[in-house]
C-alpha positions, 0 to 999 in steps of 0.5 A: 798632926791631929788624927780623927775618924774622918779622912781629912786631918789638920796638919801643922808643919814648922817648915823652918824657924820662922814659918808655920803652915797649917792645913786641913785640905780646904783652907791653909794658914801660914804664919810668918814669925819673922814678919809677924804676919799670917795668911789664909788661902784656899785653892784659889783665893787668899787673904794675905799679910794679916796683922792685928792692931789696937788703939792705946794711949792715943796711938794705934799699934800693930804687929809691925811695932813688935820685935819678937814674934813666937809660937806661944802654944799649940794644942788640940781642941774640941768645940761643940759644933765645930768639932776637932781642931788645932788652936795656935797662939802667936805671941808678939812682944816688945818693950813698953807695949802690952803683949799682943796675942793672935789666936787661930783655930782651924778645924777638920773638914771646915773651909774656915778659920776662927781668929781672935786677938788680945792685949795683955799686961800686968797693969790694967789696960783700956782700949776702944778699938781692937782689930782682929784682921788688918790686911792689904791683900784679898783676892778671889781666884777664878778657875784659871787662877786669874783674879775675879771681879769682886763684889762686896756686901755691906751689911747694915748694923740694924734695920732702922730708917729703911736702910738697905743691904748694898753690894758695891765694887771697887773703887770703894770705901765702905764699912759693913757691920758684923759681917760681909761677903766678898764674892764673884757675881758669876761663879759665886765663889766668895770669902765670908767673914764676920764676928761670932761673939757679940757680948762686948763689941760692935764689929766693923769691917772697913774695906777700901780699894781702887783695884778691880778684883782685889782689896787693898785695905781691909780692917775687921775690928771691934769698936765700930761707931758711926751714923749707921750704928746710931751713935753720937759717942765714941765706942766705950772702952773695954778694960782689964789686964787682958782685953779680947777682941771679938772672935771672928770667922773667915771662910772660903766657899765655892758659893758665898751663899753657903758661906753666909749660911755656915757663918750663921750656923757658926754663931749658934755654936757659940751662942744658941738661938732662942728655941721655939717649938710652937710652929710659924706664928700666923695672925694679925698686927694692928699697926698698918691697919690703924696706927694711932687710930687703933680702937676696940671695934677694929681689934675685936672685929678682926678676931671675929672675921679671921675666926669665922671667915678665914680660919676655916679656909686654913689660915692658922698654924698648929690651930693657932692664930695671934691677934696682936696689938702694936703701938697705941694699945693704951688707947684702950680703957682698962675695961675695953682691954679686959673685954677685948682680950676675953673676946679674942680668947673666946675665939680661940686666938692668942693675944699679942702686945707691943713695947719699947723697953729702951726708948722714952717718947716724952718731952722734957716736961715729962722727965719728972714722970715716975718710972712704973714699978719704982714706987716713985724712987726714979723718974724718967729723967733718972734712967735716960742714957747720958754721955760722959758729961751727964748730958742726955744723948740725942734722940733717935727716931724721936725717942730718947735712949733709956739706960738698960743697966739702970735699976729703975729700968730693970724695975720698969721691965719687971712692971711691964712684963708682969702686966703683960703676963697677968693680962694673958698675952702670949706674944710681944713685939719689942721695938726701937731696941737699937736705943739700948745699944747706944754708947754712953755712960751707963749706970752700972760701972762694970758695963762700958759698951753699948753692946754689953748694955744691950746684952745685959738688958735683953738677957734680963727681959728675955728671962722675965718672959721665959717659959721657965719663969711664966709657965707657958710659951711666950713668943718674942719678936724684935722689930727695929733692932740691931742684927746682933746680938740675937739670942733673946728672941724667936724672930727679928724683922728682916727689914724696917717697916714694910706696908703694901705697895710694890716698892715695899715688897722690893725693899723687903726682898732686898733684905731677904736677898742678903739676910735669908740666912738668919732664919733658923740660924740666928733667929728661929724665923725671919719676920717680913713685917705685917702683910698688907693685902689691900690698903695700909692706913697710911697708903692708897689701896694696892692693885690685885697683883701688887697686894698678892706680891706683898703676900708672896714676899712674906710667904717665902721669908721663912716667916712670921705671917701676920696680916696688916689690913682692916678687914672691915673694908670689903676688898681687904676681906675678899682678898684675905678669903681668896689668898689665905684660903690657898692651901698650897700657899699656906703650906709653904708659909707653914714650912717656916723655911726661907727661900734662898736668893738666886742672884745677889750682885744687884747693888741696892736692889732685890733679887727677883728670883728665890728658890727653896729646896724642900728635901722632905717633899723631894721638890723645889719651890721657885718664887719670881717677881716683876718689880715693874708696876707699869709693864709686863715682864718676860722671864727666862730662868735657868734651872741649873743656875737656880740650883736644880738639875739642868738636864732633868724634866720637871712637873710644874705647878703654879701655886697661885693659879693652880695650873700644871705644866712642865719645865726643863733647862730653862723656865720661861714665863710672862708676868703681868705688872707687879705680878709674882708667882710661886712654882713647885717643881718635882722631877718627872719619872721616866 
């Protein structure tokens, strides 16, 4: 028994020669040494018949192929963040196969278990598929012990090509990437599982079932590749006398939303987020306003407009406004760039820039182009990522992948980062980063997987832009990028490109519905992309409520708040002055906290209701949306379901309109087509 200062202890019982049971009062682990299987359960839910498996020499082997299953070791452990716990190692042995280890970690007071598998041999091994958990029975139990209908969250690998988070129900055959939640829609009871180490493997969670209320096949493994990981090649092999799987998290929660937040926090205990002390970034990005037509007048006039017309109304964060280039900053001559940056700094603003470190946009005719910073030693044809036959990988989004490990690309990173630093930029948007995580034949022979290459390249790039290296803060933002690994940037765009229409807003909020928990866990802030108040360069103008709802969605995201309009347009300027001058709305944006979805069982759609508990203000904020652009909507909101006290009476403030009211039990309201609202609720004194 492991004792502690808390009332909850981890107890290990060897019930007989073949059965071991470990419990901490929240979750129990049972290991059957006769079958070579393990099970996890809470008071109502369970994951039974857990095996580990690996692919080796053309076949897949799991614990059923082993003759001997024994408890190799049991030790007390302390891990920062997780606290005190027990680590058990189960060793599986048989002739002619590598040893297979299962590692289980169970901590005091925590409703989760960490699991990892490993294969071990005196000879070098290689595998490109190593399963941590394979099971044929996962069940959520209801209050009466009866199975509840399961909903399964599919998390996309990246945010490219307008991919959506999706919630599906059996019958199904899906794969989620890195993480998933299995939950009951009404009770919100759920099981959250996913990888919490991200330096080698792409992790997949394959789920199949014809059974309502349960899972008949679940396979959580390292080695995932598919169209959704953007790969054309098999996952790279991991080699060594000892090969370890990802470390994975399996947790049981009364509210799956709390489970996803705990999963995000657990990741940061393994690898911390990149810290940022500068407050929520507020400002402007050029892409939506001009795209390829970006020019000197737009860039400088935007800075002038925000400085003179909007910043005095309160549009700033810690007296800071960023004026950021996107793609096509190379439209500027060197003289224009110098003058533009001087103008921005004279306005007291901070300039930001844009770059794609792992994607090449040229044609084959340009393969002979020298790589910047290499003095002609390398061409772009040299640094492109290739397959095992030496062929260049197929393009993704029109761009060819650059090998992050190639010395020519490292010199290219040196050249571009030195340029950005010397020009005085203080913010960078890094785009099309999934190219750097593709499987292929990397120049560095020690790096054999796409994630290892991505980790290598991003670590090198982040170190070049670190405050320790350049002597000042430099905000790093990821645009199109894998969700994991995460520790190289202060923010990541929660979705793909989002412009100004109501459809854009709903698409963004689909990502927030299932990815809110990444803000201030994996990344300091979620990024909701540029907020188009009136008209994007590639779209028609939006209506009043449509544009304001787009801003509302950004404000609740947690949030990098960059505008995306050309304010030389009269209506864009008018909306900016009215909406960005709303001090209550800007206060919420500067909190830098992400609102939580009230509902999640919505298929491919977004929740229309989000809530934030502002504990320091002793208040709640509710954001509600009407996703119908043609018809008004009547909303009836249960305050208890939203997480408030259903018996209390609240003072109600409409932050957009400034009106006051009261609410108790159920909040009813009408929304105009495409309208959204943010309410602040505080309990009324008796």
